[in-house]
N, C-alpha and C positions, 0 to 999 in steps of 0.2 A: 458216745454214751447218752447224750441228750435225746437223740433220735429214738434209741431203744427205749428210754424212759417214757417218751411220749407214746410210742407204739404200745408199751405195756399198759399205760393208763387208758388208752382208747380200747384195748382188748377188755379190760376190766369193766369199763362202762358198758361195752357191747354185751358182756356176759350179764351184767345187772339188768339191762333191758330184756335179754332173752328170759331170765328168770321171771321177770314181771309178766311178760307175754305168756309164758308157760303156766303161770298161775291162773290166768283167765281161761285158758283152754281147759285146764283141769276142772275149774269151776263149771265150765260149760258141759263137760263130760258128766259130772255128777247131776247137774240139773236136768240134763237130757236123758237119763237112765232110769229105769224102774227099780233097780237095785244097785248097791255099791259094787257087787261082784261083776256087774256087766259093764261098768264104766270103762275098763281097759280095752273093750272091744269096739267102742264107739270111735268115730273119726276124730272127735275132739280129744279123747284120751290119747290116741296115737300121736296126734299133732303135739299135744302137751309134752309127752316124753321126748319127742324128737327135738323140739325147741329147747327143752331142758338140757339134753345131751349136748346139743350145739353150743348152749351157753357155758356148759362145764368145760368143753374143749377150748372155748374162747378164754375161760378162766385159767386153764392150764397154760395156754399161750401167754397170758399175762405173767404167770409165775415164772415161766422159763425165760422170757425176755428180760424180766426185771432181774433174774439171777444173773444173767449174762452181763447186764449193765452194771450190777453191783459187785460182781465177782464173788459172791457168797449167797447162800440160800436166803431168800427175802423173808426172813422171820425174826429179824433182830430188833424190831421196835413194834409199838402197838399197832400202827397201820398195817404193817406187813403180816404180823401174827394174826390179827383179827380178820383180814381178808383171806388169809390161808385157812383159818377156822370156817369161814363162811363157805369157801370152796369145798372143803372136806365134808361140810354138812350136806351140801348138794350131792356130792359124790356118794355119801352114805345113803341118801334118799334114793338115788338112782339104783344103787345095789339092792336095796329093799324092794324097789318097785318091780325089778325083774325076778326077784325071788317070789314075791306075793301078789303082784299085779294089783296094787292098791293105790290108784290115782288120787283118792281121797286124801292121803297123806301129803300129796303135792300142794293141795290147797292151803295147807298149814305149814309144811316144812319150807317151801320156797319163800313165803313172806317173811319167815324168821330169818332165813339166809339173806334176804334183801335188807332187812333191818340191821343185821350184823355187819354187812358190807357198807351200808349207809353210816352206821356208827364208826366204822374204821375210817371212812373217808374224812372224818372231822379231825383226824390226827395229822401231823406233818408227814408229807409224802416224799420228801427229798431222799435221794440215795446218798447215804453217808458212809465213809469207811468205818469198819468195825472198831469198837473200842477194844483195848487189850483183853478185857475179861471175857469177850465173846469170840476171840480168834482161836477157835477150836472146832474140830470135826464134830464134837458133841453138840454143838449148836444145831447142826442138821438133824442129828439123831434124836436128841432129847426133845426139842421144841416140836418137830414135825410129828413125832410119835404121840406126844402128849395131846396135841391139837386133834390128831386122828382119833385117838380114844374118846376125847370129849365130844367130837362130831357124832360118833356112833352112839354114844350115851344120849345125845340130844335127840336122836330119832326115837328113842324110847319115850322121852318126854312128849314128843309130837303125838305118838300113838296114845299115850296116857291122856293127853289133853283132849283129843277126839273122843276117847272112851268116856271121859267125864262130861263132855258136852252132851253126849247122847243119853248117858245113864242118870244124870242128876236132874231132878224135877225143879225147873227154874221158875215154876208158877207159884211156889209157896217159900216162905222164908226158912232158911236152914243154914247150919254151919258150912255145909258143902257148897251152897249157892255163894255164900259170902267169900269163902277162900278162893273159889274158882274165879270170882270177879276180881279178887286181889291179884291173881296171876295176871289177868288181863291188864290191870292198872300197872303192874310192873313192866309189862311189854310197852305200854304207852309212855312210861318214863324213858325208856330208850329212845323212843321217837322224839321225846322232849329234848334229849340231849342233842340229837341231830338238828332239831329245829333251832335250839338256842345257839348252838355253835354256828350254824349257817347264817343266822341273823347277824351276829356280832362280826362274823367274818366279812359279810357283805358290807357292813358299816366300816370295816377297817379299823375297828377299836383297838387301841394299844395304850397300855399304862406301864411305866417303868418303876422298879423299886430296887432298893438294896436290902439285904438282910444278913443275919449271922446263922451259918448252918450248925448242925449238931456237933461238928468238930471245933466250932468257935471261929471259923474262917469267914471273912466277909464275901458275899456273892451278889450277883445282880440277877434280876428276873423280870420278865415281861409278861404282863397279864393281857389276854385277848378278849377278856370279859370284864365288866365292872367289878372291881375287887370287893368282895363281901368280907373276906378274911385276909388278913396280912400274914406275911411270913414272920418267923421268930426275929424279934428286935428290928422290925422293918423300918425303913425311911423311905418316904415317897418322893420320887424324882420328878415324875410327871405331875404338875400341880393343877392343871385345869380339868381334872377328871375326878370321879367319885373316890373318896377315901374309904379304907376298909372299915368295917363295923367292929371288928375284933381282931386281936392278935392271937396266933396259934403257936403252940410249943414247937420245938424243933422236930419232934417225932412225926408231926403231921404236915403234909405238903398243902399249904393253905391255898395255893393256886389251883390245885386239882380239886380240893374241897369246894372251892368257889365254883368250879365248872360243874360239879355234881349237884350243888345247890341250885344253880340256875337251871340245870336239866330237870330237877324235880319240880321247880316252880312252873316251867314251861309244860312239863308233863301233866301236871295237875290242871292247868288251864285247858290243854288239849283234851284231856279225859272229860272234863266238865262240859266242853263244847260238843263232843260226841254224844254224851248222855243227853244234852239239851236238844240236840237236833234229832237224834234217834228216838228219844223219849222212852228209852228202856236201857237195860244194862248191855254192855258189849257181849257178854256171854249169851244173852237172849238173841242178839242179832246174829251171832255165829251159829247158834244151835241148829237152825234148819239145814246147814250144810252137813251136819253129822247124823242126820236122821236115818240115812241108808247104810250107816256103818255096821260092819260085822264085829260085834263085841268080842267074840271068841278069837277072831283073827287079830284084832288090835292087841288083845292080851298077849297073844303069842309072839307078835312083832316086838312089843315092849320088852318081853322077857329075853327074846333072842338078841336083841340090840345090847342089852346089858351084859348078857353072857359073852358077846364078842367084844364090846367096848371096854369092859372092866379090865381084862388082862392086858389089852393094849395101853390103856391108861396107866395101869400099874407099872408096865415097862417104861413108858415115856416119862410120866410125871414123878415117879419115885425111884425106881432102880437106876435108869440112865441119869436122872437128875442127881442122885447121890454120888455116882461114879464121877460125874463132871464136877460136882462140889468138892470132892476129895482132891481132884486135880488142880482146880482153880483157887480154893481157899484152904485146902489142908485139913478139911473135916467133911465127913459124910452128911452131918445133920447139924443145923445151927439155930433152929427156930426162927428163921426169918419169916415174915408174914406170908409170902408166897408158898414157902415150904409148909407152913402150918395149914394153910387152906387146901393145899394138895393133899395133905394127910387127912384133913376133915372130909374132903371129897371121897377119898379112898375108903375111909371108914364107913361113910354113909352108904356107898354102894355095896360094900361087903355086908353091911346090915341088911341091905335090900335083898340080896341073894339068900342070906340066912333065913330071913322072915318068909320069903317066898318058898324056899325049898324045905324048910323044917317046920314052919308054922302055917303053911298053906295060905299065905297072903296073895291071893290071886284077884283078878277083876279090879273092882274099885280101889281097894287098898293098895294094890300094886301100882295102879294108874297114878294115885296120888304121890307115892314114893318116887316114881319116875319124874313127875312134874317138879317135886320139891328138889330132887337131885339137880335138875337143870337150873333151878333158881340159885343153888349153891355154886354151880359152874359159873353162871353169869355174875354173881356177886364177886367171885374171885377175879373175873375178867374186868369188871367195871369198878367196883368199890375199892378192892385191895389194890389194884393197879393205879387208881386215880387219887387215892387219899393217903394210904399208909406208906410211909417212907421205909425203905429197906434196901437190901443188896440188889434186889431186882428193879429198883427204881429207874435205872437207865432205859428200861423199856417204855 
């Protein structure tokens, strides 16, 4: 099993590098073409999609070998789910590419997939036996379908982001310019998580505590970052490290809140450094890449992605999830934080389709909705998983 796990890790790393290389080739295709429509015909565009497909096949190889090593679908923890989400995001992009021949999306979709996979790599990667709650064939059906739906919806956000970069005038102050830069700042925060986790991991930082969980039972916990927040009724075991600044109630996972806070602090520093070096907003730096974009085509891609991704997400995140919840916990719905945010996500995209189809929200309005929808998805993936305790906390 150890050999298979090592092989799967190498395949994932090779896929990561392939996506990085593919991004540069797509960038070269856009820079070397007169119009966005001609980029797929350049040698750079052809090499870009070829390298991306190779990376995706390597990614599938990672998934299969880890499945064999684990004996179950590798979607049972945050590392596995997030890498699967990143893989499906690339797969969704490849599908859209061959439908619309739009390499411009690769310049933005692949970096997001790279950030997602980098984010996943910060979580424990060990292959462990399934806990009793996850020993069900619904694990494969519910989780993979939900991730596939989210990845297709993410492509609508990529198309929306490119649309906004081209359509918004960044030379004058406006609400649109402010919120577009806020989206860029949010992306940098994820990079901050990777940077902070990598730094403390390289330092070998470790701090041990005991605490009382919400059932009143004593527990032990190890922090891999300096503890900013302590668990409920904590006692510090490791004495030669930083003490928590505040104690959190049992509802909040203080260790994960500490992780998020460090990520935000690192993200703010990285963002300020980028602004200092570039001497302009991140949106302004990226806008030249979107100048050749076809706005009508981007609007169609965004709409088509939601039309496909929404029913898939509905099946995976709501219907299949409720069936499994009935089998595992004896009820279809229980207002668990993950369930609530799945419902919020579903309601948002239902509103997206309603506003587009009945109110005529096309173009820039639709693009904003697509981007906001992806922010909601990422909030569920990052904040809900890392901060709020619930029945899904085993992930």
